[in-house]
Structures are given as C-alpha cells and as structure tokens.
C-alpha positions, 0 to 999 in steps of 0.5 A, a space after each residue: 244362201 250360206 257358205 256350204 263349208 262353214 255355214 257363214 253368211 256370204 257377202 257380195 251376194 248377187 241374185 240374177 234372173 237368167 230368164 224364163 225357161 218353160 211355162 214362164 218359170 223363172 230361172 235364177 242364179 244366186 251367188 255369194 262370197 265367203 270371206 274364208 272359202 271364196 265364191 259359191 253359186 246355185 241355179 234353180 227353176 221354181 224349186 230349191 237348187 240340187 247343188 251348190 257350186 264353188 266357182 271362181 266368180 259369179 257365173 264363172 267356172 266351177 273350182 275345186 274345194 278340198 274338204 276333209 281331204 276330198 276334192 269337191 266340185 259341187 255340194 249336193 243339197 238336202 233338196 236333191 234327196 227329196 221328192 221333187 214333186 213336193 210343193 215347197 218354197 224354193 228360198 227356204 234355207 232348210 232345202 239349201 243345206 248341204 247333204 253331208 251324207 251324200 258326200 260321205 262326210 260328216 258336217 263336223 269333220 268338214 268344218 275342221 
C-alpha cells in the first residue's frame, strides 16, 4: 500500500490478520504511515480493498483529510469500480490505486 495522496512509500507498515470470515477466507488489515499525510489503512477479504481510509492510528477511527479543498474520509480504489466477480491478486497494487474520477478530483490537483 502507498499513500493515497502523494503515492509515497509508507513506513511503519503493519499487516494484521483479523480472522476467518466465511469459507475460511482471510480478513486482513493493512496500515502504514506517510511521513507527510499520516496513517492510512485498508481492510480486505480475498479481494483488493474498495476503500483506503485515513486513520488516527492503525485500527483507529477515520479522520478527515483535506484534498483540493474537499474533506475526504475514504479514498475509493480502482477495484471499487470493477466487476467484483473477477479473479485477481488481492495484493496487486494496480487495484489499490485511488480512483480519482470517483472523487471528482484529478490526480495532479490532489498532489499540489
């Protein structure tokens, strides 16, 4: 996982198995800290995450992030706009990328 705002590498990365949900599918939480933008986390079950949340700490509460003048509490991923029946690698970074069109922001404007 990378910072959804600047795409920078995250530090203090933590991967936590939350447990089996159904049919022995593993539920995981991935969290990491951007030195500039703070903590982010995503939770997923056998498929890439649909959203990445800015949080106050791993496993903590969502926090507001201001991007291009808009308050954002969750960043939708590319996977959220795709057919969830597709068989994909849940850790493929292409699916974890932010879907800026869904946020009505351009990727370049968000990084200014």
